N, CA, C, O and CB atoms as a CASP TS submission, in Angstrom:
PFRMAT TS
TARGET T0000
AUTHOR 0000-0000-0000
METHOD Language model
MODEL 1
PARENT N/A
ATOM      1  N   MET     1       0.605  -3.841   9.410  1.00  0.00           N
ATOM      2  CA  MET     1       1.585  -3.838   8.402  1.00  0.00           C
ATOM      3  C   MET     1       2.687  -2.858   8.743  1.00  0.00           C
ATOM      4  O   MET     1       2.457  -1.761   9.251  1.00  0.00           O
ATOM      5  CB  MET     1       0.970  -3.523   7.088  1.00  0.00           C
ATOM      6  N   GLU     2       3.755  -3.253   8.474  1.00  0.00           N
ATOM      7  CA  GLU     2       4.941  -2.521   8.889  1.00  0.00           C
ATOM      8  C   GLU     2       5.275  -1.575   7.685  1.00  0.00           C
ATOM      9  O   GLU     2       5.195  -1.923   6.507  1.00  0.00           O
ATOM     10  CB  GLU     2       6.176  -3.529   9.264  1.00  0.00           C
ATOM     11  N   SER     3       5.677  -0.276   8.145  1.00  0.00           N
ATOM     12  CA  SER     3       5.872   0.654   7.341  1.00  0.00           C
ATOM     13  C   SER     3       6.945   0.456   6.150  1.00  0.00           C
ATOM     14  O   SER     3       6.954   1.017   5.054  1.00  0.00           O
ATOM     15  CB  SER     3       6.142   1.656   8.133  1.00  0.00           C
ATOM     16  N   ARG     4       7.800  -0.451   6.644  1.00  0.00           N
ATOM     17  CA  ARG     4       8.874  -0.671   5.601  1.00  0.00           C
ATOM     18  C   ARG     4       8.462  -1.661   4.413  1.00  0.00           C
ATOM     19  O   ARG     4       9.096  -1.745   3.361  1.00  0.00           O
ATOM     20  CB  ARG     4      10.156  -1.255   6.323  1.00  0.00           C
ATOM     21  N   GLU     5       7.256  -2.437   4.735  1.00  0.00           N
ATOM     22  CA  GLU     5       6.494  -3.269   3.605  1.00  0.00           C
ATOM     23  C   GLU     5       5.740  -2.510   2.837  1.00  0.00           C
ATOM     24  O   GLU     5       5.463  -2.920   1.710  1.00  0.00           O
ATOM     25  CB  GLU     5       5.596  -4.307   4.081  1.00  0.00           C
ATOM     26  N   CYS     6       5.357  -1.510   3.197  1.00  0.00           N
ATOM     27  CA  CYS     6       4.609  -0.324   2.491  1.00  0.00           C
ATOM     28  C   CYS     6       5.554   0.377   1.283  1.00  0.00           C
ATOM     29  O   CYS     6       5.318   0.505   0.082  1.00  0.00           O
ATOM     30  CB  CYS     6       4.218   0.887   3.702  1.00  0.00           C
ATOM     31  N   ASP     7       6.535   0.714   1.959  1.00  0.00           N
ATOM     32  CA  ASP     7       7.645   1.571   1.199  1.00  0.00           C
ATOM     33  C   ASP     7       8.090   0.636  -0.113  1.00  0.00           C
ATOM     34  O   ASP     7       8.452   1.243  -1.121  1.00  0.00           O
ATOM     35  CB  ASP     7       9.104   1.912   2.305  1.00  0.00           C
ATOM     36  N   THR     8       8.076  -0.675  -0.129  1.00  0.00           N
ATOM     37  CA  THR     8       8.336  -1.192  -1.286  1.00  0.00           C
ATOM     38  C   THR     8       7.255  -1.886  -2.159  1.00  0.00           C
ATOM     39  O   THR     8       7.500  -2.690  -3.058  1.00  0.00           O
ATOM     40  CB  THR     8       9.273  -1.972  -1.040  1.00  0.00           C
ATOM     41  N   CYS     9       6.024  -1.465  -1.770  1.00  0.00           N
ATOM     42  CA  CYS     9       4.719  -2.148  -2.327  1.00  0.00           C
ATOM     43  C   CYS     9       4.251  -1.199  -3.644  1.00  0.00           C
ATOM     44  O   CYS     9       4.212   0.031  -3.665  1.00  0.00           O
ATOM     45  CB  CYS     9       3.398  -2.201  -1.024  1.00  0.00           C
ATOM     46  N   TRP    10       3.983  -1.928  -4.500  1.00  0.00           N
ATOM     47  CA  TRP    10       3.540  -1.380  -5.858  1.00  0.00           C
ATOM     48  C   TRP    10       2.470  -0.258  -5.796  1.00  0.00           C
ATOM     49  O   TRP    10       2.438   0.719  -6.544  1.00  0.00           O
ATOM     50  CB  TRP    10       2.960  -2.539  -6.716  1.00  0.00           C
ATOM     51  N   TYR    11       1.628  -0.528  -4.831  1.00  0.00           N
ATOM     52  CA  TYR    11       0.324   0.265  -4.723  1.00  0.00           C
ATOM     53  C   TYR    11       0.433   1.547  -3.732  1.00  0.00           C
ATOM     54  O   TYR    11      -0.473   2.368  -3.585  1.00  0.00           O
ATOM     55  CB  TYR    11      -0.852  -0.737  -4.173  1.00  0.00           C
ATOM     56  N   TYR    12       1.743   1.584  -3.052  1.00  0.00           N
ATOM     57  CA  TYR    12       1.953   2.759  -2.135  1.00  0.00           C
ATOM     58  C   TYR    12       2.418   3.709  -3.025  1.00  0.00           C
ATOM     59  O   TYR    12       3.361   3.451  -3.772  1.00  0.00           O
ATOM     60  CB  TYR    12       2.938   2.557  -0.931  1.00  0.00           C
ATOM     61  N   ASP    13       1.749   4.987  -3.027  1.00  0.00           N
ATOM     62  CA  ASP    13       2.006   6.082  -3.946  1.00  0.00           C
ATOM     63  C   ASP    13       1.986   7.567  -3.029  1.00  0.00           C
ATOM     64  O   ASP    13       1.567   7.741  -1.885  1.00  0.00           O
ATOM     65  CB  ASP    13       0.782   6.027  -5.199  1.00  0.00           C
ATOM     66  N   TYR    14       2.528   8.435  -3.869  1.00  0.00           N
ATOM     67  CA  TYR    14       2.603   9.750  -3.287  1.00  0.00           C
ATOM     68  C   TYR    14       1.572  10.799  -3.711  1.00  0.00           C
ATOM     69  O   TYR    14       1.394  10.970  -4.918  1.00  0.00           O
ATOM     70  CB  TYR    14       3.885  10.261  -3.563  1.00  0.00           C
ATOM     71  N   ASP    15       0.926  11.465  -2.882  1.00  0.00           N
ATOM     72  CA  ASP    15      -0.061  12.420  -3.498  1.00  0.00           C
ATOM     73  C   ASP    15       0.613  13.660  -3.404  1.00  0.00           C
ATOM     74  O   ASP    15       0.929  13.977  -2.257  1.00  0.00           O
ATOM     75  CB  ASP    15      -1.484  12.480  -2.808  1.00  0.00           C
ATOM     76  N   GLU    16       0.960  14.556  -4.440  1.00  0.00           N
ATOM     77  CA  GLU    16       1.462  15.797  -4.251  1.00  0.00           C
ATOM     78  C   GLU    16       0.242  16.928  -3.735  1.00  0.00           C
ATOM     79  O   GLU    16       0.497  17.942  -3.086  1.00  0.00           O
ATOM     80  CB  GLU    16       2.158  16.175  -5.636  1.00  0.00           C
ATOM     81  N   GLU    17      -0.736  16.626  -4.053  1.00  0.00           N
ATOM     82  CA  GLU    17      -1.925  17.524  -3.521  1.00  0.00           C
ATOM     83  C   GLU    17      -1.831  17.458  -2.026  1.00  0.00           C
ATOM     84  O   GLU    17      -1.694  18.534  -1.445  1.00  0.00           O
ATOM     85  CB  GLU    17      -3.454  17.005  -4.024  1.00  0.00           C
ATOM     86  N   TYR    18      -1.885  16.343  -1.306  1.00  0.00           N
ATOM     87  CA  TYR    18      -2.040  16.247   0.077  1.00  0.00           C
ATOM     88  C   TYR    18      -0.764  16.163   0.745  1.00  0.00           C
ATOM     89  O   TYR    18      -0.758  16.240   1.973  1.00  0.00           O
ATOM     90  CB  TYR    18      -2.849  15.149   0.422  1.00  0.00           C
ATOM     91  N   ASP    19       0.442  15.998   0.042  1.00  0.00           N
ATOM     92  CA  ASP    19       1.818  15.849   0.522  1.00  0.00           C
ATOM     93  C   ASP    19       1.946  14.701   1.198  1.00  0.00           C
ATOM     94  O   ASP    19       2.671  14.767   2.191  1.00  0.00           O
ATOM     95  CB  ASP    19       2.269  16.891   1.339  1.00  0.00           C
ATOM     96  N   GLU    20       1.464  13.687   0.956  1.00  0.00           N
ATOM     97  CA  GLU    20       1.635  12.206   1.850  1.00  0.00           C
ATOM     98  C   GLU    20       1.607  11.068   0.891  1.00  0.00           C
ATOM     99  O   GLU    20       1.215  11.136  -0.274  1.00  0.00           O
ATOM    100  CB  GLU    20       0.327  11.898   3.014  1.00  0.00           C
ATOM    101  N   TYR    21       2.097   9.936   1.549  1.00  0.00           N
ATOM    102  CA  TYR    21       1.892   8.685   0.791  1.00  0.00           C
ATOM    103  C   TYR    21       0.710   8.163   1.099  1.00  0.00           C
ATOM    104  O   TYR    21       0.087   8.547   2.088  1.00  0.00           O
ATOM    105  CB  TYR    21       2.869   7.698   0.994  1.00  0.00           C
ATOM    106  N   PHE    22       0.294   7.283   0.332  1.00  0.00           N
ATOM    107  CA  PHE    22      -0.984   6.548   0.661  1.00  0.00           C
ATOM    108  C   PHE    22      -1.274   5.194  -0.105  1.00  0.00           C
ATOM    109  O   PHE    22      -0.747   5.059  -1.209  1.00  0.00           O
ATOM    110  CB  PHE    22      -2.141   7.489   0.377  1.00  0.00           C
ATOM    111  N   CYS    23      -2.001   4.270   0.351  1.00  0.00           N
ATOM    112  CA  CYS    23      -2.365   3.149  -0.482  1.00  0.00           C
ATOM    113  C   CYS    23      -3.384   3.268  -1.454  1.00  0.00           C
ATOM    114  O   CYS    23      -4.491   3.710  -1.146  1.00  0.00           O
ATOM    115  CB  CYS    23      -2.714   2.158   0.262  1.00  0.00           C
ATOM    116  N   MET    24      -3.076   2.879  -2.710  1.00  0.00           N
ATOM    117  CA  MET    24      -3.885   3.192  -3.884  1.00  0.00           C
ATOM    118  C   MET    24      -5.022   1.890  -4.099  1.00  0.00           C
ATOM    119  O   MET    24      -5.839   1.872  -5.019  1.00  0.00           O
ATOM    120  CB  MET    24      -2.799   3.398  -5.258  1.00  0.00           C
ATOM    121  N   MET    25      -4.902   0.903  -3.137  1.00  0.00           N
ATOM    122  CA  MET    25      -6.067  -0.137  -3.499  1.00  0.00           C
ATOM    123  C   MET    25      -7.171   0.428  -2.809  1.00  0.00           C
ATOM    124  O   MET    25      -7.188   0.953  -1.696  1.00  0.00           O
ATOM    125  CB  MET    25      -5.833  -1.734  -3.026  1.00  0.00           C
ATOM    126  N   ASP    26      -8.067   0.252  -3.601  1.00  0.00           N
ATOM    127  CA  ASP    26      -9.615   0.601  -3.360  1.00  0.00           C
ATOM    128  C   ASP    26     -10.283  -0.383  -2.528  1.00  0.00           C
ATOM    129  O   ASP    26     -11.035  -1.209  -3.045  1.00  0.00           O
ATOM    130  CB  ASP    26     -10.440   0.675  -4.695  1.00  0.00           C
ATOM    131  N   LEU    27     -10.068  -0.358  -1.291  1.00  0.00           N
ATOM    132  CA  LEU    27     -10.817  -1.327  -0.498  1.00  0.00           C
ATOM    133  C   LEU    27     -12.129  -0.979  -0.036  1.00  0.00           C
ATOM    134  O   LEU    27     -12.358   0.148   0.404  1.00  0.00           O
ATOM    135  CB  LEU    27     -10.111  -1.661   0.597  1.00  0.00           C
ATOM    136  N   ASP    28     -13.161  -2.030  -0.122  1.00  0.00           N
ATOM    137  CA  ASP    28     -14.423  -1.519   0.374  1.00  0.00           C
ATOM    138  C   ASP    28     -14.645  -1.655   1.918  1.00  0.00           C
ATOM    139  O   ASP    28     -13.631  -1.977   2.537  1.00  0.00           O
ATOM    140  CB  ASP    28     -15.519  -2.227  -0.345  1.00  0.00           C
ATOM    141  N   GLU    29     -15.776  -1.470   2.649  1.00  0.00           N
ATOM    142  CA  GLU    29     -15.821  -1.463   3.929  1.00  0.00           C
ATOM    143  C   GLU    29     -15.484  -2.913   4.583  1.00  0.00           C
ATOM    144  O   GLU    29     -14.915  -3.019   5.669  1.00  0.00           O
ATOM    145  CB  GLU    29     -17.111  -0.944   4.265  1.00  0.00           C
ATOM    146  N   ASP    30     -15.845  -3.862   3.902  1.00  0.00           N
ATOM    147  CA  ASP    30     -15.635  -5.238   4.551  1.00  0.00           C
ATOM    148  C   ASP    30     -14.329  -5.534   4.498  1.00  0.00           C
ATOM    149  O   ASP    30     -13.871  -5.973   5.553  1.00  0.00           O
ATOM    150  CB  ASP    30     -16.377  -6.361   3.938  1.00  0.00           C
ATOM    151  N   GLU    31     -13.332  -5.393   3.285  1.00  0.00           N
ATOM    152  CA  GLU    31     -12.128  -5.701   3.141  1.00  0.00           C
ATOM    153  C   GLU    31     -11.406  -4.769   4.006  1.00  0.00           C
ATOM    154  O   GLU    31     -10.449  -5.309   4.561  1.00  0.00           O
ATOM    155  CB  GLU    31     -11.758  -5.712   1.807  1.00  0.00           C
ATOM    156  N   ALA    32     -11.567  -3.573   4.281  1.00  0.00           N
ATOM    157  CA  ALA    32     -10.814  -2.597   5.220  1.00  0.00           C
ATOM    158  C   ALA    32     -11.037  -3.259   6.618  1.00  0.00           C
ATOM    159  O   ALA    32     -10.073  -3.534   7.332  1.00  0.00           O
ATOM    160  CB  ALA    32     -11.424  -0.949   5.160  1.00  0.00           C
ATOM    161  N   TYR    33     -12.351  -3.515   7.004  1.00  0.00           N
ATOM    162  CA  TYR    33     -12.499  -4.144   8.516  1.00  0.00           C
ATOM    163  C   TYR    33     -11.747  -5.445   8.589  1.00  0.00           C
ATOM    164  O   TYR    33     -11.054  -5.671   9.581  1.00  0.00           O
ATOM    165  CB  TYR    33     -14.110  -4.467   8.947  1.00  0.00           C
ATOM    166  N   ARG    34     -11.829  -6.256   7.676  1.00  0.00           N
ATOM    167  CA  ARG    34     -10.875  -7.468   7.822  1.00  0.00           C
ATOM    168  C   ARG    34      -9.326  -7.103   7.846  1.00  0.00           C
ATOM    169  O   ARG    34      -8.601  -7.711   8.633  1.00  0.00           O
ATOM    170  CB  ARG    34     -11.123  -8.473   6.596  1.00  0.00           C
ATOM    171  N   PHE    35      -8.929  -6.368   7.213  1.00  0.00           N
ATOM    172  CA  PHE    35      -7.385  -6.099   7.139  1.00  0.00           C
ATOM    173  C   PHE    35      -6.883  -5.243   8.668  1.00  0.00           C
ATOM    174  O   PHE    35      -5.893  -5.536   9.339  1.00  0.00           O
ATOM    175  CB  PHE    35      -7.056  -5.013   5.580  1.00  0.00           C
ATOM    176  N   PHE    36      -7.838  -4.175   8.948  1.00  0.00           N
ATOM    177  CA  PHE    36      -7.380  -3.698  10.361  1.00  0.00           C
ATOM    178  C   PHE    36      -7.617  -4.612  11.415  1.00  0.00           C
ATOM    179  O   PHE    36      -6.806  -4.606  12.341  1.00  0.00           O
ATOM    180  CB  PHE    36      -8.038  -2.457  10.772  1.00  0.00           C
ATOM    181  N   SER    37      -8.616  -5.432  11.454  1.00  0.00           N
ATOM    182  CA  SER    37      -8.965  -6.154  12.673  1.00  0.00           C
ATOM    183  C   SER    37      -8.029  -7.521  12.664  1.00  0.00           C
ATOM    184  O   SER    37      -7.973  -8.265  13.643  1.00  0.00           O
ATOM    185  CB  SER    37     -10.644  -6.489  12.698  1.00  0.00           C
ATOM    186  N   ASP    38      -7.309  -7.755  11.451  1.00  0.00           N
ATOM    187  CA  ASP    38      -6.436  -8.933  11.483  1.00  0.00           C
ATOM    188  C   ASP    38      -5.355  -8.715  12.356  1.00  0.00           C
ATOM    189  O   ASP    38      -4.689  -7.688  12.220  1.00  0.00           O
ATOM    190  CB  ASP    38      -5.920  -9.296  10.176  1.00  0.00           C
ATOM    191  N   GLY    39      -5.038  -9.681  13.392  1.00  0.00           N
ATOM    192  CA  GLY    39      -4.026  -9.422  14.187  1.00  0.00           C
ATOM    193  C   GLY    39      -2.546  -9.720  13.573  1.00  0.00           C
ATOM    194  O   GLY    39      -1.511  -9.410  14.163  1.00  0.00           O
ATOM    195  N   ARG    40      -2.589 -10.297  12.440  1.00  0.00           N
ATOM    196  CA  ARG    40      -1.085 -10.728  11.806  1.00  0.00           C
ATOM    197  C   ARG    40      -0.657  -9.115  11.138  1.00  0.00           C
ATOM    198  O   ARG    40       0.524  -8.782  11.235  1.00  0.00           O
ATOM    199  CB  ARG    40      -1.226 -12.273  10.286  1.00  0.00           C
ATOM    200  N   ASN    41      -1.361  -8.432  10.665  1.00  0.00           N
ATOM    201  CA  ASN    41      -1.229  -7.087   9.914  1.00  0.00           C
ATOM    202  C   ASN    41      -0.481  -7.251   8.621  1.00  0.00           C
ATOM    203  O   ASN    41       0.313  -6.423   8.176  1.00  0.00           O
ATOM    204  CB  ASN    41      -0.473  -6.008  10.784  1.00  0.00           C
ATOM    205  N   ARG    42      -0.859  -8.585   7.961  1.00  0.00           N
ATOM    206  CA  ARG    42      -0.321  -8.693   6.737  1.00  0.00           C
ATOM    207  C   ARG    42      -1.235  -8.323   5.610  1.00  0.00           C
ATOM    208  O   ARG    42      -2.354  -8.835   5.597  1.00  0.00           O
ATOM    209  CB  ARG    42       0.144  -9.959   6.593  1.00  0.00           C
ATOM    210  N   CYS    43      -0.902  -7.534   4.713  1.00  0.00           N
ATOM    211  CA  CYS    43      -1.576  -6.964   3.726  1.00  0.00           C
ATOM    212  C   CYS    43      -1.796  -8.020   2.699  1.00  0.00           C
ATOM    213  O   CYS    43      -0.796  -8.567   2.235  1.00  0.00           O
ATOM    214  CB  CYS    43      -0.891  -5.794   3.232  1.00  0.00           C
ATOM    215  N   PRO    44      -3.033  -8.394   2.267  1.00  0.00           N
ATOM    216  CA  PRO    44      -3.321  -9.360   1.090  1.00  0.00           C
ATOM    217  C   PRO    44      -3.071  -9.078  -0.256  1.00  0.00           C
ATOM    218  O   PRO    44      -3.082  -9.937  -1.137  1.00  0.00           O
ATOM    219  CB  PRO    44      -4.570  -9.664   1.055  1.00  0.00           C
ATOM    220  N   TYR    45      -2.785  -7.568  -0.478  1.00  0.00           N
ATOM    221  CA  TYR    45      -2.717  -6.843  -1.672  1.00  0.00           C
ATOM    222  C   TYR    45      -1.102  -6.648  -1.871  1.00  0.00           C
ATOM    223  O   TYR    45      -0.666  -6.246  -2.949  1.00  0.00           O
ATOM    224  CB  TYR    45      -3.604  -5.419  -1.569  1.00  0.00           C
ATOM    225  N   TYR    46      -0.391  -6.903  -0.962  1.00  0.00           N
ATOM    226  CA  TYR    46       1.261  -6.535  -1.312  1.00  0.00           C
ATOM    227  C   TYR    46       1.425  -7.087  -2.579  1.00  0.00           C
ATOM    228  O   TYR    46       0.990  -8.172  -2.964  1.00  0.00           O
ATOM    229  CB  TYR    46       2.495  -7.214  -0.261  1.00  0.00           C
ATOM    230  N   ARG    47       2.196  -6.130  -3.315  1.00  0.00           N
ATOM    231  CA  ARG    47       2.947  -6.531  -4.394  1.00  0.00           C
ATOM    232  C   ARG    47       4.230  -6.153  -4.533  1.00  0.00           C
ATOM    233  O   ARG    47       4.195  -4.936  -4.716  1.00  0.00           O
ATOM    234  CB  ARG    47       2.411  -6.217  -5.396  1.00  0.00           C
ATOM    235  N   GLN    48       5.488  -6.576  -4.549  1.00  0.00           N
ATOM    236  CA  GLN    48       6.571  -6.348  -4.612  1.00  0.00           C
ATOM    237  C   GLN    48       7.007  -5.382  -5.857  1.00  0.00           C
ATOM    238  O   GLN    48       6.847  -5.713  -7.032  1.00  0.00           O
ATOM    239  CB  GLN    48       7.081  -7.510  -4.526  1.00  0.00           C
ATOM    240  N   GLY    49       7.551  -4.204  -5.458  1.00  0.00           N
ATOM    241  CA  GLY    49       8.132  -3.387  -6.340  1.00  0.00           C
ATOM    242  C   GLY    49       9.248  -2.687  -6.032  1.00  0.00           C
ATOM    243  O   GLY    49       9.261  -2.104  -4.948  1.00  0.00           O
ATOM    244  N   ASP    50      10.278  -2.610  -6.815  1.00  0.00           N
ATOM    245  CA  ASP    50      11.634  -2.210  -6.481  1.00  0.00           C
ATOM    246  C   ASP    50      11.838  -0.672  -7.068  1.00  0.00           C
ATOM    247  O   ASP    50      10.920  -0.109  -7.665  1.00  0.00           O
ATOM    248  CB  ASP    50      12.729  -3.319  -7.141  1.00  0.00           C
ATOM    249  N   ASP    51      12.730  -0.237  -6.914  1.00  0.00           N
ATOM    250  CA  ASP    51      12.931   1.393  -7.393  1.00  0.00           C
ATOM    251  C   ASP    51      12.847   1.377  -8.767  1.00  0.00           C
ATOM    252  O   ASP    51      12.317   2.357  -9.291  1.00  0.00           O
ATOM    253  CB  ASP    51      14.401   2.143  -7.000  1.00  0.00           C
ATOM    254  N   TYR    52      13.273   0.434  -9.508  1.00  0.00           N
ATOM    255  CA  TYR    52      13.184   0.575 -11.112  1.00  0.00           C
ATOM    256  C   TYR    52      11.776   0.202 -11.525  1.00  0.00           C
ATOM    257  O   TYR    52      11.288   0.877 -12.431  1.00  0.00           O
ATOM    258  CB  TYR    52      14.278  -0.437 -11.935  1.00  0.00           C
ATOM    259  N   THR    53      11.039  -0.783 -10.992  1.00  0.00           N
ATOM    260  CA  THR    53       9.663  -0.987 -11.327  1.00  0.00           C
ATOM    261  C   THR    53       8.919   0.019 -11.037  1.00  0.00           C
ATOM    262  O   THR    53       7.979   0.223 -11.804  1.00  0.00           O
ATOM    263  CB  THR    53       9.122  -2.024 -10.779  1.00  0.00           C
ATOM    264  N   LEU    54       9.093   0.912  -9.908  1.00  0.00           N
ATOM    265  CA  LEU    54       8.297   1.848  -9.388  1.00  0.00           C
ATOM    266  C   LEU    54       8.473   3.216 -10.197  1.00  0.00           C
ATOM    267  O   LEU    54       7.534   3.983 -10.412  1.00  0.00           O
ATOM    268  CB  LEU    54       8.607   1.961  -7.924  1.00  0.00           C
ATOM    269  N   ALA    55       9.721   3.420 -10.600  1.00  0.00           N
ATOM    270  CA  ALA    55      10.023   4.529 -11.664  1.00  0.00           C
ATOM    271  C   ALA    55       9.390   4.407 -12.858  1.00  0.00           C
ATOM    272  O   ALA    55       8.858   5.395 -13.364  1.00  0.00           O
ATOM    273  CB  ALA    55      11.384   4.623 -12.012  1.00  0.00           C
ATOM    274  N   ARG    56       9.362   3.179 -13.467  1.00  0.00           N
ATOM    275  CA  ARG    56       8.867   2.987 -14.878  1.00  0.00           C
ATOM    276  C   ARG    56       7.346   3.299 -14.717  1.00  0.00           C
ATOM    277  O   ARG    56       6.756   3.761 -15.694  1.00  0.00           O
ATOM    278  CB  ARG    56       9.168   1.412 -15.505  1.00  0.00           C
ATOM    279  N   ARG    57       6.653   3.075 -13.519  1.00  0.00           N
ATOM    280  CA  ARG    57       5.138   3.336 -13.563  1.00  0.00           C
ATOM    281  C   ARG    57       4.880   4.628 -13.681  1.00  0.00           C
ATOM    282  O   ARG    57       3.816   4.948 -14.211  1.00  0.00           O
ATOM    283  CB  ARG    57       4.402   2.884 -12.424  1.00  0.00           C
ATOM    284  N   GLN    58       5.806   5.660 -13.210  1.00  0.00           N
ATOM    285  CA  GLN    58       5.440   6.951 -13.407  1.00  0.00           C
ATOM    286  C   GLN    58       5.598   7.476 -14.617  1.00  0.00           C
ATOM    287  O   GLN    58       5.275   8.645 -14.830  1.00  0.00           O
ATOM    288  CB  GLN    58       5.996   7.678 -12.634  1.00  0.00           C
TER
END
């Protein structure tokens, strides 16, 4: 998955405690394995969010 795709994803959020961004999707072990072993690196949970929709969520 490319970082620019994550930057616009609804589930990509900032954690002030750890001072870093992370994916909020709660993947189980099988889902994480399929996602990271897939050669295409396309996130099946990607949801488009622009600056306005992301700001409204906060």
